[in-house]
C-alpha positions in Angstrom: -29.2 131.9 67.5 -26.7 130.5 70.0 -24.9 127.2 69.2 -22.8 125.2 71.6 -20.2 123.2 69.8 -18.2 120.5 71.6 -15.2 118.3 70.7 -13.1 116.1 72.9 -9.4 116.8 73.7 -6.8 114.3 72.3 -7.0 110.9 73.9 -5.7 107.4 73.5 -2.1 108.6 73.3 -2.8 110.9 70.3 -1.3 114.4 70.1 -4.3 115.9 68.4 -8.0 115.2 68.0 -9.3 115.8 64.4 -12.7 116.9 65.9 -11.0 119.5 68.1 -9.1 120.8 65.1 -12.3 121.0 63.1 -13.9 122.9 65.9 -11.2 125.5 65.8 -11.9 126.2 62.1 -15.7 126.7 62.4 -17.1 130.2 62.0 -20.6 131.5 62.6 -22.6 131.4 59.4 -24.2 134.8 60.0 -23.7 137.8 62.3 -26.8 136.9 64.3 -25.3 133.4 65.2 -23.1 133.0 68.2 -20.8 130.0 68.3 -19.7 128.8 71.7 -16.8 126.4 71.3 -16.0 123.9 74.1 -13.2 121.4 74.3 -14.4 118.5 76.5 -11.9 116.6 78.6 -11.8 112.8 78.0 -12.2 112.0 81.7 -15.1 109.8 82.8 -17.8 111.8 84.5 -16.0 115.1 84.0 -16.9 115.2 80.3 -20.7 115.2 80.7 -20.4 117.6 83.7 -18.4 120.0 81.6 -21.0 120.0 78.8 -23.9 120.2 81.3 -22.4 123.2 83.0 -21.8 125.0 79.6 -25.4 124.3 78.7 -26.6 125.8 82.0 -24.3 128.8 81.6 -24.9 129.7 78.0 -28.5 128.4 77.4 -27.8 127.5 73.8 -30.6 127.0 71.2 -28.6 124.1 69.7 -25.9 121.7 71.0 -23.7 120.0 68.5 -21.2 117.4 69.8 -18.5 116.7 67.2 -16.5 113.4 67.3 -13.8 111.7 65.4 -15.3 108.2 65.2 
């Protein structure tokens, strides 16, 4: 199974984004699971384009978008 995990980069003047920090810590639950980790820029229009391009490139079975709110 291939899983695309996304989290935003820091925004709003913050130096870190807790979701991005959590993304760094995640590990595949089994050897047959591939995790693709993507940090998404907090730039209007560019964020969705970044995720879309990653989906096209990697063809994941699951996409999980992690957020701090």
